[in-house]
Each structure stands twice: as C-alpha cells, then as structure tokens.
C-alpha positions in Angstrom: -0.2 0.0 0.1 1.4 3.4 -0.8 2.3 5.5 1.7 0.2 8.9 2.1 2.0 12.1 2.3 2.4 12.4 6.2 3.2 8.4 6.5 6.1 9.6 3.4 7.5 12.5 5.7 7.7 10.3 9.1 9.6 7.8 6.9 12.2 10.5 5.9 12.7 12.1 9.2 13.5 8.3 10.5 16.1 7.5 8.1 17.6 10.9 8.5 17.1 11.1 12.5 16.2 7.9 14.1 12.6 6.6 14.6 12.4 7.4 18.0 12.5 11.0 17.5 10.2 10.4 13.9 6.7 11.2 15.3 7.7 14.4 17.0 9.0 15.8 14.2 6.6 14.6 12.0 3.9 16.6 14.0 6.6 20.0 13.9 6.7 19.7 9.9 3.1 19.5 9.7 2.7 22.4 11.6 4.8 23.9 9.1 2.6 23.1 6.3 -0.3 24.2 8.3 1.3 27.8 8.2 2.0 28.5 5.3 -0.8 26.2 3.7 -3.1 27.7 0.7 -7.0 27.2 0.9 -7.3 26.6 -2.8 -5.2 24.0 -4.8 -3.7 24.8 -8.0 -4.6 23.0 -10.9 -1.4 20.8 -12.3 -1.5 20.0 -15.8 -1.5 16.5 -17.6 2.5 16.3 -16.9 2.3 17.5 -13.2 3.7 20.9 -13.3 1.7 24.0 -12.8 1.1 25.2 -16.2 4.7 24.7 -17.8 4.2 25.3 -21.5 6.2 26.9 -24.2 5.7 30.1 -22.9 8.0 29.5 -20.1 11.2 31.2 -20.3 13.5 32.3 -17.5 15.9 35.3 -17.4 18.8 35.1 -14.9 19.4 38.3 -13.4 20.7 40.1 -10.7 18.2 42.5 -8.7 20.7 45.5 -9.9 21.8 44.5 -13.2 20.8 47.8 -14.6 21.0 51.1 -12.5 19.4 54.4 -12.3 20.4 57.0 -9.9 18.3 57.4 -6.8 15.8 54.0 -8.0 16.7 50.8 -5.5 17.9 47.9 -7.7 14.3 46.0 -7.8 12.4 49.0 -8.6 14.9 49.6 -11.8 14.9 45.9 -12.7 11.2 45.9 -12.9 11.3 48.8 -15.4 14.0 47.3 -17.4 12.2 43.8 -18.1 8.9 45.9 -18.8 10.7 48.3 -21.1 12.8 45.6 -22.9 11.9 42.0 -21.9 8.2 42.1 -21.0 6.6 39.9 -24.0 9.5 37.7 -24.4 9.7 36.2 -20.5 7.4 35.2 -18.0 9.8 34.2 -15.2 12.1 36.1 -13.2 15.4 34.2 -11.5 16.2 37.0 -9.6 19.9 36.1 -7.9 19.9 36.7 -4.0 18.7 40.0 -3.0 19.1 39.4 0.9 21.6 41.3 2.9 24.7 39.5 2.5 28.7 39.7 3.1 30.7 38.4 0.1 30.1 35.6 -3.2 27.7 38.9 -5.1 25.0 37.6 -2.7 25.6 33.9 -2.0 27.0 34.7 1.5 23.6 35.5 2.9 23.4 37.4 6.3 19.9 37.3 6.9 17.6 34.9 5.0 14.3 36.7 5.4 15.1 40.6 4.6 15.7 42.2 1.4 19.1 44.0 1.1 17.5 47.6 1.7 20.6 48.5 -0.7 18.4 46.8 -3.8 14.7 47.9 -2.3 12.2 46.0 0.2 9.7 43.1 -0.1 7.2 45.4 -1.4 9.3 45.7 -4.5 9.6 42.0 -4.8 5.9 42.0 -4.7 5.3 44.1 -7.3 7.5 42.2 -9.5 5.8 39.1 -8.7 2.3 40.9 -9.7 3.4 40.5 -13.4 6.0 37.7 -13.6 6.3 34.4 -12.1 9.4 34.4 -9.5 12.4 31.9 -8.6 13.9 32.8 -5.3 17.6 31.1 -4.1 17.4 29.1 -1.1 20.9 29.4 0.1 20.8 26.9 2.6 24.2 24.8 2.6 25.7 28.0 4.3 25.1 30.8 5.6 27.6 34.3 6.1 29.8 34.4 9.2 28.1 37.7 10.1 24.6 36.5 10.4 23.1 36.4 13.8 22.9 32.2 13.5 26.9 32.0 13.2 27.3 35.1 15.4 25.4 33.3 18.3 26.9 30.1 17.6 30.2 31.9 18.3 28.7 32.8 21.7 27.6 29.1 22.4 23.6 30.3 22.2 21.0 28.1 22.2 19.4 26.8 19.6 22.3 28.0 17.3 24.8 26.2 19.1 24.7 23.0 17.0 23.5 24.7 13.7 27.1 24.3 12.4 29.5 21.5 11.8 32.6 20.7 13.8 34.4 17.8 13.1 36.2 15.9 15.9 39.9 14.9 15.5 38.5 11.3 14.5 36.7 12.4 11.3 37.7 10.5 8.2 38.6 12.9 5.2 40.2 10.9 3.4 37.2 10.2 0.9 36.1 14.1 0.8 35.2 15.9 -2.7 35.8 19.6 -2.8 34.8 21.8 -5.3 37.3 24.4 -4.5 41.1 24.3 -3.8 41.0 26.3 -0.1 40.6 24.4 2.8 37.2 22.7 4.0 37.3 24.0 7.2 38.3 27.5 8.9 39.2 28.3 12.1 36.8 30.3 14.6 37.1 31.2 18.3 34.0 29.4 19.5 33.1 30.4 23.2 36.7 31.3 23.8 38.3 28.0 22.6 39.4 28.3 18.8 37.8 25.4 16.6 37.7 24.4 13.0 34.2 25.0 11.4 33.2 23.4 8.0 33.2 26.0 5.1 32.7 24.1 1.7 33.0 27.4 -0.6 34.8 29.8 1.4 35.8 31.0 5.1 32.9 33.1 4.9 30.2 30.6 4.0 29.5 28.5 7.3 28.1 25.3 6.3 24.8 24.5 8.2 24.4 21.2 10.2 21.6 19.1 8.6 22.3 16.2 11.2 20.5 18.8 13.6 16.9 18.4 13.0 16.2 22.1 14.2 18.0 23.0 11.0 16.0 21.7 8.8 13.3 22.8 10.5 14.4 26.3 10.1 15.1 26.0 6.4 11.7 24.3 6.0 9.6 27.2 7.6 12.0 29.4 5.3 10.6 27.7 2.3 7.7 28.4 3.5 8.0 31.8 4.0 9.9 32.2 0.5 6.4 31.2 -1.0 4.2 33.8 1.0 6.5 36.4 -0.1 5.3 35.3 -4.2 8.4 32.3 -4.9 6.6 30.5 -7.6 10.1 28.5 -8.1 12.8 27.5 -5.3 16.4 27.1 -6.4 18.0 24.8 -3.9 21.7 25.9 -4.0 24.9 24.0 -4.0 22.0 21.2 -2.2 24.4 18.4 -3.3 26.9 19.2 -0.2 24.1 19.4 2.5 24.8 16.2 4.2 28.5 15.5 5.5 29.2 12.2 6.8 32.9 10.9 8.1 34.3 8.6 5.6 32.4 9.6 2.4 32.2 12.5 -0.1 30.0 14.2 1.3 28.6 14.7 -1.6 25.3 13.1 -3.1 25.0 11.3 0.0 21.3 9.1 0.3 20.2 12.0 3.5 20.7 14.8 1.0 18.4 13.3 -1.3 16.2 12.6 1.7 16.1 16.0 2.8 15.5 17.3 -0.8 12.3 15.0 -0.7 11.2 16.4 2.5 11.8 19.7 1.0 9.7 19.0 -1.9 6.9 17.3 0.0 6.6 20.0 2.6 6.2 22.5 -0.7 3.8 20.5 -2.1 1.3 19.9 0.7 1.2 24.1 1.0 -0.8 23.3 -2.1 0.8 26.7 -3.7 2.1 27.0 -7.3 5.8 25.9 -6.3 8.2 24.1 -8.4 11.5 22.8 -7.0 14.8 23.2 -8.8 18.1 21.7 -8.1 21.5 23.4 -8.6 23.8 20.3 -8.6 26.6 21.0 -10.7 28.1 17.4 -10.8 28.5 14.9 -13.4 25.2 14.4 -15.8 23.8 10.9 -13.8 24.1 12.3 -10.4 22.7 15.5 -11.7 19.7 13.7 -12.9 19.3 11.5 -9.9 17.9 14.8 -7.9 14.7 14.0 -9.8 14.4 11.1 -7.4 12.3 8.0 -8.1 9.2 8.4 -10.3 5.4 7.0 -9.1 4.6 4.3 -11.3 1.0 5.4 -11.1 1.3 9.2 -11.7 4.4 9.3 -13.5 5.6 12.1 -11.2 8.9 12.2 -9.9 9.5 12.6 -5.5 12.1 14.9 -5.5 13.0 18.2 -8.2 10.8 19.3 -10.6 13.1 20.4 -12.1 17.0 20.3 -12.4 19.8 22.4 -13.9 20.6 20.7 -17.4 24.5 21.3 -16.6 26.1 19.4 -19.4 24.6 21.5 -22.1 27.0 24.6 -21.7 30.1 22.4 -22.2 28.5 20.2 -24.9 27.4 23.1 -27.0 31.1 25.3 -26.5 32.5 22.0 -27.8 30.4 21.7 -30.6 30.7 25.0 -32.1 34.5 24.8 -31.4 34.8 21.7 -33.2 32.1 22.1 -35.8 31.1 18.6 -35.0 27.6 17.6 -33.4 28.6 13.7 -33.0 28.8 14.5 -29.1 25.6 16.6 -28.2 24.1 14.7 -30.3 24.5 11.2 -28.9 24.3 12.8 -25.1 20.9 14.6 -26.4 19.6 11.1 -27.7 20.3 9.8 -24.4 17.9 11.7 -22.5 14.4 10.9 -21.2 11.2 12.8 -19.7 11.7 11.4 -16.3 11.3 15.4 -15.0 12.0 18.7 -16.4 15.2 20.4 -17.9 16.5 23.5 -16.9 18.6 24.2 -19.7 20.8 27.0 -19.9 24.3 27.8 -21.6 25.3 30.8 -19.7 24.9 31.6 -15.9 26.7 33.7 -13.0 28.5 31.3 -12.1 30.6 30.7 -15.8 30.2 27.1 -17.2 30.9 24.1 -15.5 33.1 21.3 -16.3 32.7 18.7 -14.3 29.2 17.5 -15.7 31.0 16.9 -19.2 33.0 14.1 -17.7 31.8 11.2 -19.2 29.9 13.0 -22.0 33.4 14.5 -23.3 37.1 12.9 -23.4 39.2 14.6 -21.2 41.1 15.8 -24.5 37.6 17.4 -25.9 37.5 19.1 -22.2 41.3 20.2 -22.3 40.6 21.6 -25.9 37.5 23.8 -24.3 39.6 25.1 -21.5 42.6 26.3 -23.8 40.1 28.0 -25.9 38.5 29.9 -23.4 41.9 30.6 -22.2 42.9 31.8 -25.3 40.0 34.0 -25.6 40.3 35.4 -22.5 38.6 33.8 -20.1 39.9 32.2 -16.9 39.6 28.8 -15.2 38.6 27.8 -11.5 39.8 24.3 -9.9 38.6 22.0 -7.6 40.7 19.5 -5.3 39.4 15.6 -5.8 39.9 13.2 -2.8 43.8 12.4 -3.8 44.8 15.7 -3.1 44.7 16.4 -7.4 43.3 19.3 -8.8 40.8 19.5 -11.7 39.2 22.5 -14.0 36.0 22.9 -12.0 34.4 25.8 -13.9 35.4 28.3 -16.9 34.8 32.1 -15.8 33.6 33.6 -19.1 30.8 34.9 -21.0 29.7 32.3 -23.9 29.8 35.1 -26.4 33.4 35.3 -25.7 34.2 31.9 -25.3 33.4 31.4 -28.8 34.3 34.3 -30.2 38.3 35.7 -30.4 38.1 39.1 -29.0 41.5 39.4 -30.5 40.2 39.0 -34.1 36.5 40.0 -34.4 34.6 39.1 -37.0 30.7 39.8 -36.4 29.5 38.8 -39.9 30.3 35.4 -38.4 30.9 36.0 -34.5 27.1 36.7 -34.3 25.7 33.7 -36.1 28.3 31.4 -34.2 27.0 33.0 -31.2 23.0 33.2 -31.9 23.5 29.0 -32.9 24.7 28.3 -29.6 21.0 30.3 -28.5 19.4 28.4 -30.9 20.3 25.0 -29.6 19.4 26.2 -26.1 16.1 27.1 -26.9 15.1 24.4 -28.8 16.0 21.5 -26.5 13.2 19.7 -24.2 12.7 21.3 -21.0 12.4 25.1 -20.1 15.2 27.7 -21.2 17.0 30.0 -18.8 19.0 33.2 -20.1 21.4 34.6 -18.4 21.0 38.4 -18.7 24.5 39.1 -20.4 23.4 36.2 -23.2 20.3 38.4 -24.1 23.0 41.2 -25.9 26.0 39.1 -26.6 28.2 40.8 -23.9 32.3 40.3 -23.6 34.4 39.7 -20.9 34.5 42.2 -18.0 38.2 42.1 -17.0 37.8 45.5 -15.4 35.2 43.8 -12.9 37.4 41.0 -12.5 40.3 43.1 -11.3 38.4 45.4 -9.3 36.5 42.5 -7.1 39.8 39.9 -7.3 37.6 37.0 -8.1 37.6 35.3 -11.4 33.4 35.0 -11.7 33.3 38.8 -11.7 34.1 38.3 -15.6 30.9 37.6 -16.3 29.0 39.7 -14.0 29.3 43.2 -15.6 26.1 45.5 -14.5 25.3 48.5 -16.3 23.9 52.3 -16.1 20.7 52.5 -17.7 21.8 55.2 -20.5 25.0 53.0 -21.2 22.6 50.1 -21.9 20.2 52.2 -23.5 23.1 53.8 -25.9 24.7 50.6 -26.8 21.3 49.0 -27.7 20.1 52.0 -29.9 23.4 51.8 -31.9 22.3 49.9 -35.0 26.2 48.8 -35.8 26.4 47.4 -32.3 26.6 43.8 -32.2 24.9 43.9 -29.1 21.8 45.7 -30.8 22.1 42.6 -33.8 21.9 40.1 -30.9 19.4 41.3 -28.9 17.2 41.9 -32.1 18.0 38.6 -33.1 17.2 37.3 -29.9 13.7 38.7 -29.2 12.7 37.3 -32.5 13.9 33.8 -31.4 11.6 34.2 -28.2 8.6 35.3 -29.7 8.6 32.6 -32.6 9.1 30.1 -29.6 6.5 30.8 -27.3 3.8 30.6 -30.1 5.1 26.9 -31.0 3.4 24.1 -29.1 6.3 21.8 -30.5 8.9 23.4 -27.8 6.3 22.5 -25.0 8.8 22.0 -21.9 7.3 17.7 -22.3 7.1 17.9 -25.8 8.9 14.7 -27.9 12.3 15.2 -28.6 14.1 13.1 -31.7 17.8 13.6 -32.7 18.3 13.5 -36.2 22.0 12.5 -37.4 21.9 14.3 -41.1 25.3 15.4 -41.2 28.0 15.8 -38.5 28.1 19.7 -39.2 24.4 20.1 -38.5 22.9 19.7 -35.1 19.1 18.1 -35.9 16.1 17.6 -33.7 12.8 16.5 -34.4 10.4 18.7 -31.8 6.6 17.5 -31.5 3.8 19.1 -29.5 2.3 16.4 -26.7 -0.7 15.6 -28.6 1.3 15.6 -31.9 -0.6 18.5 -33.6 2.7 20.5 -34.4 6.3 19.5 -35.3 9.2 21.2 -35.8 12.6 20.6 -37.7 15.2 22.0 -35.8 18.7 22.4 -37.8 21.5 24.4 -36.6 24.7 24.2 -39.2 27.4 24.3 -36.1 30.3 25.1 -38.7 31.7 27.7 -40.5 30.8 25.5 -43.9 28.1 25.8 -46.2 26.6 22.7 -45.9 23.9 21.0 -48.1 22.1 17.7 -47.8 18.9 15.9 -49.4 16.3 15.4 -46.5 14.5 12.0 -46.9 11.1 12.5 -45.1 10.3 9.0 -44.7 13.4 7.8 -42.9 13.0 11.0 -40.7 9.5 10.3 -39.4 8.3 13.0 -41.8 6.1 11.4 -44.7 3.1 13.1 -44.0 4.7 16.3 -44.9 4.0 18.2 -48.2 6.4 21.2 -47.0 8.2 22.7 -44.5 8.2 27.0 -43.3 11.3 28.2 -41.7 9.9 30.1 -38.9 13.2 32.1 -38.7 13.4 33.4 -42.5 9.6 32.8 -43.7 10.9 30.6 -46.1 8.9 27.6 -47.6 10.7 24.7 -48.7 8.7 22.1 -50.7 8.6 18.4 -50.6 9.3 16.7 -53.9 9.1 12.7 -54.1 9.5 12.3 -50.6 12.7 14.3 -50.2 13.7 18.0 -48.9 16.7 20.1 -50.1 18.2 22.0 -47.2 21.1 24.7 -47.9 22.7 25.8 -44.7 25.1 29.0 -44.4 27.9 29.0 -41.9 26.1 29.2 -38.5 22.7 29.3 -39.9 19.7 28.0 -38.0 16.3 26.9 -38.9 12.9 26.2 -37.2 11.4 24.2 -40.0 7.6 23.5 -38.8 5.8 20.8 -40.8 2.8 21.0 -43.2 0.9 18.1 -43.5 -1.6 16.4 -45.8 -4.7 17.2 -44.8 -6.8 14.6 -43.8 
C-alpha cells in the first residue's frame, strides 16, 4: 500500500534522525505545512507541472543588473523588464537579493530580509504581480556575519549546534571538494579555537543538517518564500547538504532525503511552487535529483526540475569543433523523467565537471584551452587524492565562442546565435542569463576590481549605457538582442517547444545539430537544424526515413522561406552557423 504524505515525511525523518524522534518531528513539520498552506489547490497540468508550456522562459539576473540614480535596484529591474523584455519572458530568477557579505549575494546574512540597497519586499511583490519569480534558497551555508553564526560563536541556544565542528576522528580521506581551499576554517567559539566546516569559503559557513532543528528552520524558510511570492525555489549547492565521516560528503542518500522532504512540504502547502536543484556534478549524478518516479502518476518525488549542466560545455565543444556527434549522442540519451532547466550561461560561468563521461579529457582540455586563449579564466577544485582539476570556466559565452582579438561580427554573431538556438530548442525550460541577451563580452575590469574570476561574467550597467548600446544600429549587442527577441517571440507560439514535448535527434550531417520536436499531442512538429560549422552545408532530407512522411512542405519560422517536398525529399542548404526552425505542413486528412 502506498504511503500517504504524512507517512512519507515520517519515513524520511526516521531515516535521517532515527525512529524514536520521527513522530515528534513529523508533528513539527506538519505545523509548518499548516502555517503556509493555501486554501485552494492550484491545478497541475497533464504532466504534473503547474501550467508549464512553451511560454515559459526564465531570465537569470541580479536585482541591480541595470542601475539608475536614486532608484533601488529591484524597482529599476522591474522597469528594465517591462521596457525591454515584457513580451519575451514570463519568469525571473532574481539571484540572491538578501543582505550578504560576499560572493555577490551567495553569502547570506539574513534569509528573511531584502537587501535595503536593492529595495523592499514590496518591490518583490510588485514584480511577482507581473512575472513568476524564482528565489534562491542558499541553505547549504550562511554568512559568518549572520545572527545564526554569531550566536553559535557565543554558544547561544539553539544555534550552538547549527554548524559542523568535526572532531579529531573525522575521516576526510574520501572528501570531494568544489574548491581548492581548505574545507575547515578556524574561529573562536565561546573562547576556544575550533575548526568549522566551510565548503565554499571561510565566509560561507555550512549548516549542520544532522541537527533536525536546522531542517525545521529551513522548511519554515521555504514556506516563508512562497508567502512572499516565490513560484520557483532554487536549492543552491544542495549536493553538499549532508556530511558524513569517511564519505565524499556529496550526493549522499541523506541529502536526497532532505530534498524529498522539502518537496513534500512545498507540495502539501498546495501552492504553485516548483523545486529546482542546482547540482554542478556529472550528468548521471545530476539527474538523480529527480528522485524516484511514481508508477501510477509518472511524477518524480524530488526535484520538479534540474539544471541541465552538461549542455553548456557540450555547446562549446560542438561550435568549437564544428562536429555535432557528441551533443547528438548525449541528447539522444535524455528522457522525460523530469523537466530540464536548459542554460548555456549563468552567473557561475560554465561548469566543466558535468561534461565528465560525456566528453573525453582531451575534448574538455580543448574547451579549456580555447576559453583561456579568448581571455577567459579557469577555476579549480580539489579531488579526494589531493589533485586539482578544472571545475569551472569563467567567461561570457560570447567570448568563449568568439576570439576578441580577431573580431568578425559577420561570423561571430551567427555562431553565438546558433548556441542560443540549440538551448532554446531542447526539451525543457530555457534559462537565459542577462548578459546572453545582448552578447556581452568578458569584463576584465570587473574581475580586477573584485579579485574574483567569476566577476568577469557579472558586469552591471547604467541604464543610459545600456540604452546607448542598444540604440546603435552598428552595435553587435543591438543585433544580438534583435535576433534574440525574434527567437523568443516565435518560440512561445509553437507547441512543439512545450517542455514535455517529444524530442528525437536526427543524424543528417556531422556539421549539423538536428532535432525533431513534437508537441505533447502530436499537433505540431518542428525540425530544428543548426549548422554548427563555418561551412556551407547541403544535404537531401529523406522525409520517410526521419518520420516526416506526412509532410508536404516546411516553413522556416526564422526566415519565412518555404521548402517544398518533392518525391518524398527536401533539399536543405545552410549557410555557416545558420539555423532553421522548419515547421511541418502536412497532408490534410
């Protein structure tokens, strides 16, 4: 017999904290559910999501990415979106907007406050009235300047056990690190020098989820975020939530149980909330965060959506080599178990570890070398054996693909747009980093100012500067934005791009990435063709061999040209880096 939600909660709590504590903890979790529960249940669609469709497109941005004098960042952001993007995107991922002490917001001082330099909760509510919002739940760690950690240092209850202080018997031999710096940082704890667990930096103190009070506090926090307008909750760096001596302390079963609990609680509040996990790990480990699939409903029990981390390095490899073999093979292996969050650029640069097992070491080395040649930076991580490997490429996607020392907009822009067409065409929901909309280049000045490699990809702008760049008809940024807007306007009208629509990879030419996208009810079919090389490509499309036997013609939604089928074939010509979205026109029944 299947367990009801309360029984599932108890089962997870028993696994994590022991059966003797499970009943009491279950009661406390259910109190949190009651505190934030909706009176009316939102209607999920056929696939279990909250009305997801091809209309969904997520902008990834900082609250103060565009600045105007005497105006808080969140208010300017709302004006920026309404002025430039209102009919293009329906969801905004506002990167951490809480008071913080470092890492551009990811070292949070107070989870429940808006940074006064950015605005207030009212500004968040105003934006939530017009767009769905994604909040970051940065719950692996908290700032050393937070009340929680300051109270811990004084030995004050309940925070005296909110952070992890490993004893001398702790076995670190299998530990996997996302950074090269030491995992422990020394602090004066109630008059005694102690080493505290800090996965990412000495200013980002890891929470101790082995203490159930930490979990309860975090569950309440997630409920609070839903009450403030969050429609999506991004669980930042959650692969590291649970630590255990003698283990890698990444992707542990306890971590998966914690996320399943978070998902259960949010589902039980009966609100329109999507849980998305950010786990920069190899592909098979990454998709494990979908959890298990219910055979009756087909729904997963962990994340609704996972970041599609391999896509960015694969797109780089594909366009750098002019060979679609690797990305086609990988795309062919994807299934519809859950919803993928597709992105090829973000505030963190481009992760390399997810490409392990998908690309060879030599292929990854080529990407790293090319990014460095084009002025990008490289970040490393420490492995269990003490060795260091490339973890992340710090660069804008435009400069990763295009050599700034030898600029050629006639090829650079189509090559860059090809990368975006691939991302926008894939099964799932697209996420667009704000710099990607305009094809901005690396900001070495920003990196030099902060001393952090990641800042090269985090440039911010004055409103007047952005307007000037976009109003210049000769500006490559204006041309990129013009083409990007056209892609987004077309995409949202086509049911074949539904997140759960069908996807079939076609092998037509190694210089072409090709997908057959089909709407959920087979009412619309689009053939995606992207020339990922600098060559002119010609080939003959055999309609019957590629499931287009009903087609009489194809209309390219991007250019408006129509290709007529003749004797079951269509002749295709692609210019260097040209893309087609060919909509199938069928025989009438």
